[in-house]
Steps between C-alpha positions, in 0.01 A plus 500: 500500500747769568737243637467289188571799278797599713635148487458492124682831469779374721528176308490691170772738619705203623459329164601818319802539726599137444452543126722812499764319704478202267544727197802668658651164580444379145653821366808460719538133407460585131761775527746263668444236233554754222815627671636147534420432136691811396799399712502151350479647149792737558710223653425267211614765252822544695558126504439477125758770439751316720423174322568661163829642624603162639414329171716748310782445748463124459532531122815712538651252744427209267675687219799562726509132592498406131784745429701362789443144377631605156808657662556182698490294181749734334732478800477121497588494128794735560616284789497194276686690227767627741595142581566408136822510297332733250463765770864468603607530136279806444632674811861421402439656159308799632683595819849368441517532120614139460475315166583158363844453341367455147250789515542817302381821661371784288490840665322800360700818481 
């Protein structure tokens, strides 16, 4: 009988020890999972902030591209105009002060 009681006590103490170890293990695993969740959350917030900054930068770059396209169109128009007789006539009047023979020039005093 004594042996049976001793064995029961030993098995009970072993079960209690195993239960304590199991609880500790579960606590450690839970802590690790919570820590990983926190790390993922912080990283996701950082990535969202970067994404927002990149979207703003993309909008600015698209605006710059549009402005440059407008400048290119203006330069193309000017290039076409420079090759015309009207441009040559305007420059002769402006820079060289040339006029047609039958033109009358009025100057303000």
